[in-house]
N, C-alpha and C positions, 0 to 999 in steps of 0.2 A: 027666224029668218031664214029665210031661204034659200037654199044657189039656185042666179038664173043662168047658170051654164058657170062654159071657161076666161077665166078672165084672156082677154085681147095682148096683157104685156108682157106676160108672166106663163100663163098657163092653168095653173092653180085653179078654185073652184071661189067662179062670181059670186061677190053675194052686190054687188053697187053700179049705178051706173051712173056717167058720168057725167053731169047735167050739158057740159059743154061741148063735147061729141058727142055722145053715144055708146063709145063704147065700156062692155062689160068689165068690169072688173076687182081684183078680192080686195081687201082690208089696206092688203096692204100696199099696195099700189095708187092706196081712192084714198084724199083728204076727207072728210065725216064737217069737217067747222066749210072746205070755201064746199063742199058737191062735185069737186074735180079730180081726173086721176091723174100724177105722179106724170104724166105726158102733156098733159094742159097748163099743169100747176107751172113747170118747166118752162111755159112757151109766154108766160102771163108773172110770170117771179121780170124783177129790174135790170137789166142787164151785167152791170157789176155781181150780182148772185147767178148770174146764169152758170158758172164754171164753175158749179162749186153743183150743181145741175150735174144730174147724172142720165147720163138720154140710153133709154133702152131700141131695141127694135121692135117692133111688132112682130108677130107670128117666128120668133127663133129659131 
């Protein structure tokens, strides 16, 4: 697995690209089953589940 760059969520080395928004993301901020980043996963979950979803700012 090759490093693509820096994770656009947390700043760690990025190995994945979100299929929805195109962000480069690390393994911790990526859902391999859905192939999306943690931010897009939060926005696609049911409204009842959003309160437990961690929101992060880009480029902290």
